[in-house]
ChimeraX commands (.cxc) that place a marker at each C-alpha (Angstrom):
marker #1 position 162.81,23.61,49.13 radius 0.5
marker #1 position 165.74,23.94,51.45 radius 0.5
marker #1 position 166.18,21.08,53.98 radius 0.5
marker #1 position 165.38,21.75,57.62 radius 0.5
marker #1 position 167.95,21.76,60.38 radius 0.5
marker #1 position 166.73,18.29,61.33 radius 0.5
marker #1 position 169.33,15.59,61.89 radius 0.5
marker #1 position 170.36,13.51,58.88 radius 0.5
marker #1 position 169.44,10.22,60.53 radius 0.5
marker #1 position 166.30,9.68,62.53 radius 0.5
marker #1 position 167.05,9.51,66.23 radius 0.5
marker #1 position 165.69,6.76,68.44 radius 0.5
marker #1 position 161.93,7.18,68.61 radius 0.5
marker #1 position 161.78,6.91,72.38 radius 0.5
marker #1 position 158.05,7.74,72.47 radius 0.5
marker #1 position 157.09,5.42,69.63 radius 0.5
marker #1 position 155.23,2.14,69.89 radius 0.5
marker #1 position 153.86,0.02,67.06 radius 0.5
marker #1 position 154.28,2.72,64.41 radius 0.5
marker #1 position 153.20,5.61,66.64 radius 0.5
marker #1 position 155.12,8.55,67.97 radius 0.5
marker #1 position 153.35,10.60,70.61 radius 0.5
marker #1 position 154.18,13.56,72.79 radius 0.5
marker #1 position 152.54,16.31,74.75 radius 0.5
marker #1 position 153.13,20.03,74.27 radius 0.5
marker #1 position 156.17,19.98,76.57 radius 0.5
marker #1 position 157.81,17.40,74.28 radius 0.5
marker #1 position 157.23,19.21,70.97 radius 0.5
marker #1 position 159.18,21.59,68.78 radius 0.5
marker #1 position 158.29,22.90,65.33 radius 0.5
marker #1 position 161.33,22.72,63.04 radius 0.5
marker #1 position 159.62,24.07,59.93 radius 0.5
marker #1 position 156.19,24.10,58.31 radius 0.5
marker #1 position 156.08,20.34,57.83 radius 0.5
marker #1 position 158.49,18.96,60.42 radius 0.5
marker #1 position 158.08,18.37,64.14 radius 0.5
marker #1 position 160.37,17.11,66.85 radius 0.5
marker #1 position 158.28,14.88,69.08 radius 0.5
marker #1 position 160.41,13.85,72.04 radius 0.5
marker #1 position 163.68,12.80,70.42 radius 0.5
marker #1 position 162.10,11.85,67.06 radius 0.5
marker #1 position 162.00,14.15,64.06 radius 0.5
marker #1 position 158.77,13.54,62.13 radius 0.5
marker #1 position 157.91,14.86,58.67 radius 0.5
marker #1 position 154.21,15.41,58.04 radius 0.5
marker #1 position 152.93,13.10,55.31 radius 0.5
marker #1 position 151.36,14.38,52.10 radius 0.5
marker #1 position 152.52,17.99,52.20 radius 0.5
marker #1 position 155.33,20.33,51.21 radius 0.5
marker #1 position 155.53,23.59,53.14 radius 0.5
marker #1 position 157.73,26.49,52.05 radius 0.5
marker #1 position 161.17,26.69,53.67 radius 0.5
marker #1 position 161.91,29.49,56.12 radius 0.5
marker #1 position 163.13,32.48,54.16 radius 0.5
marker #1 position 160.86,31.79,51.18 radius 0.5
marker #1 position 159.31,35.08,50.13 radius 0.5
marker #1 position 155.65,35.25,49.12 radius 0.5
marker #1 position 153.59,38.24,48.08 radius 0.5
marker #1 position 150.43,38.98,50.01 radius 0.5
marker #1 position 147.86,41.72,49.92 radius 0.5
marker #1 position 148.99,44.75,47.90 radius 0.5
marker #1 position 151.99,42.62,46.87 radius 0.5
marker #1 position 153.59,43.06,50.30 radius 0.5
marker #1 position 156.40,40.56,50.76 radius 0.5
marker #1 position 156.39,38.17,53.70 radius 0.5
marker #1 position 158.36,35.12,54.81 radius 0.5
marker #1 position 155.82,32.42,54.03 radius 0.5
marker #1 position 158.13,29.68,55.34 radius 0.5
marker #1 position 158.12,31.25,58.78 radius 0.5
marker #1 position 154.37,31.84,58.49 radius 0.5
marker #1 position 153.87,28.12,57.70 radius 0.5
marker #1 position 155.99,27.14,60.73 radius 0.5
marker #1 position 153.99,29.56,62.90 radius 0.5
marker #1 position 150.73,28.02,61.64 radius 0.5
marker #1 position 151.97,24.55,62.58 radius 0.5
marker #1 position 153.09,25.84,65.99 radius 0.5
marker #1 position 149.60,27.26,66.60 radius 0.5
marker #1 position 148.06,23.87,65.77 radius 0.5
marker #1 position 150.21,21.93,68.24 radius 0.5
marker #1 position 150.26,24.53,71.04 radius 0.5
marker #1 position 148.96,22.99,74.27 radius 0.5
marker #1 position 148.05,19.76,72.47 radius 0.5
marker #1 position 149.16,16.16,72.51 radius 0.5
marker #1 position 150.44,15.01,69.13 radius 0.5
marker #1 position 149.95,11.46,67.90 radius 0.5
marker #1 position 151.70,10.42,64.69 radius 0.5
marker #1 position 151.06,7.19,62.83 radius 0.5
marker #1 position 154.27,6.46,60.95 radius 0.5
marker #1 position 153.80,5.57,57.27 radius 0.5
marker #1 position 157.44,5.23,56.27 radius 0.5
marker #1 position 160.64,7.24,56.16 radius 0.5
marker #1 position 161.94,10.05,53.96 radius 0.5
marker #1 position 165.15,9.86,51.96 radius 0.5
marker #1 position 167.10,10.97,55.03 radius 0.5
marker #1 position 165.65,8.23,57.21 radius 0.5
marker #1 position 163.30,10.44,59.22 radius 0.5
marker #1 position 159.84,9.06,60.05 radius 0.5
marker #1 position 157.00,10.37,57.87 radius 0.5
marker #1 position 153.59,10.25,59.46 radius 0.5
marker #1 position 149.98,11.25,59.66 radius 0.5
marker #1 position 149.86,13.39,62.79 radius 0.5
marker #1 position 146.91,14.54,64.85 radius 0.5
marker #1 position 146.84,17.33,67.43 radius 0.5
marker #1 position 143.71,18.35,69.28 radius 0.5
marker #1 position 141.66,16.06,67.03 radius 0.5
marker #1 position 142.90,17.81,63.86 radius 0.5
marker #1 position 144.86,16.20,61.03 radius 0.5
marker #1 position 147.90,18.46,60.81 radius 0.5
marker #1 position 148.70,17.91,57.11 radius 0.5
marker #1 position 145.11,18.45,56.02 radius 0.5
marker #1 position 144.69,21.53,58.21 radius 0.5
marker #1 position 147.89,23.16,56.94 radius 0.5
marker #1 position 146.79,22.57,53.34 radius 0.5
marker #1 position 143.27,23.91,54.08 radius 0.5
marker #1 position 144.77,27.01,55.70 radius 0.5
marker #1 position 146.98,27.51,52.65 radius 0.5
marker #1 position 150.34,27.01,54.39 radius 0.5
marker #1 position 151.39,23.85,52.50 radius 0.5
marker #1 position 151.05,22.29,49.07 radius 0.5
marker #1 position 149.45,18.86,48.70 radius 0.5
marker #1 position 151.78,16.10,47.53 radius 0.5
marker #1 position 149.14,13.36,47.67 radius 0.5
marker #1 position 145.84,13.09,45.82 radius 0.5
marker #1 position 143.72,13.01,48.99 radius 0.5
marker #1 position 144.78,16.61,49.77 radius 0.5
marker #1 position 144.26,18.10,46.28 radius 0.5
marker #1 position 140.67,19.24,46.99 radius 0.5
marker #1 position 141.62,21.11,50.21 radius 0.5
marker #1 position 144.49,22.74,48.30 radius 0.5
marker #1 position 142.14,23.83,45.52 radius 0.5
marker #1 position 139.83,25.37,48.14 radius 0.5
marker #1 position 142.73,27.26,49.76 radius 0.5
marker #1 position 143.91,28.50,46.35 radius 0.5
marker #1 position 140.47,29.74,45.32 radius 0.5
marker #1 position 139.98,31.44,48.71 radius 0.5
marker #1 position 143.51,32.91,48.46 radius 0.5
marker #1 position 144.57,31.69,51.89 radius 0.5
marker #1 position 148.16,31.48,53.13 radius 0.5
marker #1 position 150.73,31.11,50.38 radius 0.5
marker #1 position 147.98,31.51,47.78 radius 0.5
marker #1 position 147.39,35.20,48.67 radius 0.5
marker #1 position 149.88,36.10,45.97 radius 0.5
marker #1 position 148.68,37.13,42.54 radius 0.5
marker #1 position 151.08,34.48,41.16 radius 0.5
marker #1 position 149.14,31.18,41.35 radius 0.5
marker #1 position 151.92,28.86,40.15 radius 0.5
marker link #1:1,2 radius 0.2
marker link #1:2,3 radius 0.2
marker link #1:3,4 radius 0.2
marker link #1:4,5 radius 0.2
marker link #1:5,6 radius 0.2
marker link #1:6,7 radius 0.2
marker link #1:7,8 radius 0.2
marker link #1:8,9 radius 0.2
marker link #1:9,10 radius 0.2
marker link #1:10,11 radius 0.2
marker link #1:11,12 radius 0.2
marker link #1:12,13 radius 0.2
marker link #1:13,14 radius 0.2
marker link #1:14,15 radius 0.2
marker link #1:15,16 radius 0.2
marker link #1:16,17 radius 0.2
marker link #1:17,18 radius 0.2
marker link #1:18,19 radius 0.2
marker link #1:19,20 radius 0.2
marker link #1:20,21 radius 0.2
marker link #1:21,22 radius 0.2
marker link #1:22,23 radius 0.2
marker link #1:23,24 radius 0.2
marker link #1:24,25 radius 0.2
marker link #1:25,26 radius 0.2
marker link #1:26,27 radius 0.2
marker link #1:27,28 radius 0.2
marker link #1:28,29 radius 0.2
marker link #1:29,30 radius 0.2
marker link #1:30,31 radius 0.2
marker link #1:31,32 radius 0.2
marker link #1:32,33 radius 0.2
marker link #1:33,34 radius 0.2
marker link #1:34,35 radius 0.2
marker link #1:35,36 radius 0.2
marker link #1:36,37 radius 0.2
marker link #1:37,38 radius 0.2
marker link #1:38,39 radius 0.2
marker link #1:39,40 radius 0.2
marker link #1:40,41 radius 0.2
marker link #1:41,42 radius 0.2
marker link #1:42,43 radius 0.2
marker link #1:43,44 radius 0.2
marker link #1:44,45 radius 0.2
marker link #1:45,46 radius 0.2
marker link #1:46,47 radius 0.2
marker link #1:47,48 radius 0.2
marker link #1:48,49 radius 0.2
marker link #1:49,50 radius 0.2
marker link #1:50,51 radius 0.2
marker link #1:51,52 radius 0.2
marker link #1:52,53 radius 0.2
marker link #1:53,54 radius 0.2
marker link #1:54,55 radius 0.2
marker link #1:55,56 radius 0.2
marker link #1:56,57 radius 0.2
marker link #1:57,58 radius 0.2
marker link #1:58,59 radius 0.2
marker link #1:59,60 radius 0.2
marker link #1:60,61 radius 0.2
marker link #1:61,62 radius 0.2
marker link #1:62,63 radius 0.2
marker link #1:63,64 radius 0.2
marker link #1:64,65 radius 0.2
marker link #1:65,66 radius 0.2
marker link #1:66,67 radius 0.2
marker link #1:67,68 radius 0.2
marker link #1:68,69 radius 0.2
marker link #1:69,70 radius 0.2
marker link #1:70,71 radius 0.2
marker link #1:71,72 radius 0.2
marker link #1:72,73 radius 0.2
marker link #1:73,74 radius 0.2
marker link #1:74,75 radius 0.2
marker link #1:75,76 radius 0.2
marker link #1:76,77 radius 0.2
marker link #1:77,78 radius 0.2
marker link #1:78,79 radius 0.2
marker link #1:79,80 radius 0.2
marker link #1:80,81 radius 0.2
marker link #1:81,82 radius 0.2
marker link #1:82,83 radius 0.2
marker link #1:83,84 radius 0.2
marker link #1:84,85 radius 0.2
marker link #1:85,86 radius 0.2
marker link #1:86,87 radius 0.2
marker link #1:87,88 radius 0.2
marker link #1:88,89 radius 0.2
marker link #1:89,90 radius 0.2
marker link #1:90,91 radius 0.2
marker link #1:91,92 radius 0.2
marker link #1:92,93 radius 0.2
marker link #1:93,94 radius 0.2
marker link #1:94,95 radius 0.2
marker link #1:95,96 radius 0.2
marker link #1:96,97 radius 0.2
marker link #1:97,98 radius 0.2
marker link #1:98,99 radius 0.2
marker link #1:99,100 radius 0.2
marker link #1:100,101 radius 0.2
marker link #1:101,102 radius 0.2
marker link #1:102,103 radius 0.2
marker link #1:103,104 radius 0.2
marker link #1:104,105 radius 0.2
marker link #1:105,106 radius 0.2
marker link #1:106,107 radius 0.2
marker link #1:107,108 radius 0.2
marker link #1:108,109 radius 0.2
marker link #1:109,110 radius 0.2
marker link #1:110,111 radius 0.2
marker link #1:111,112 radius 0.2
marker link #1:112,113 radius 0.2
marker link #1:113,114 radius 0.2
marker link #1:114,115 radius 0.2
marker link #1:115,116 radius 0.2
marker link #1:116,117 radius 0.2
marker link #1:117,118 radius 0.2
marker link #1:118,119 radius 0.2
marker link #1:119,120 radius 0.2
marker link #1:120,121 radius 0.2
marker link #1:121,122 radius 0.2
marker link #1:122,123 radius 0.2
marker link #1:123,124 radius 0.2
marker link #1:124,125 radius 0.2
marker link #1:125,126 radius 0.2
marker link #1:126,127 radius 0.2
marker link #1:127,128 radius 0.2
marker link #1:128,129 radius 0.2
marker link #1:129,130 radius 0.2
marker link #1:130,131 radius 0.2
marker link #1:131,132 radius 0.2
marker link #1:132,133 radius 0.2
marker link #1:133,134 radius 0.2
marker link #1:134,135 radius 0.2
marker link #1:135,136 radius 0.2
marker link #1:136,137 radius 0.2
marker link #1:137,138 radius 0.2
marker link #1:138,139 radius 0.2
marker link #1:139,140 radius 0.2
marker link #1:140,141 radius 0.2
marker link #1:141,142 radius 0.2
marker link #1:142,143 radius 0.2
marker link #1:143,144 radius 0.2
marker link #1:144,145 radius 0.2
marker link #1:145,146 radius 0.2
view
């Protein structure tokens, strides 16, 4: 996957306290299908890998679509008009916080995997990914199931 346009080093997490980064809908921006800017902090969603913008998938009747943009749009729909609360679990190789984030009572990583817009990178999300694959949701609409 291609890296996002997020900064190399994590900025000061102005809205973070005790391992939490929070922000309301006016403080949020979706950078890609698994990265949010919450206030001044860039947060990667834990346990998932979403396709990069520009990644082409094949949907119904093998029509091509930008599944990276579709994944980002799905994340944007989940955080629209919601407060986001992220519990930080660590940092990625670029120093950005990685967290379990909730918006509107929904776990963002789990929901994106269930909707088929991200792959699971942790065992706890393998079952929701299998469900999305078998239901051919999101990136799994393609006839290529790799």
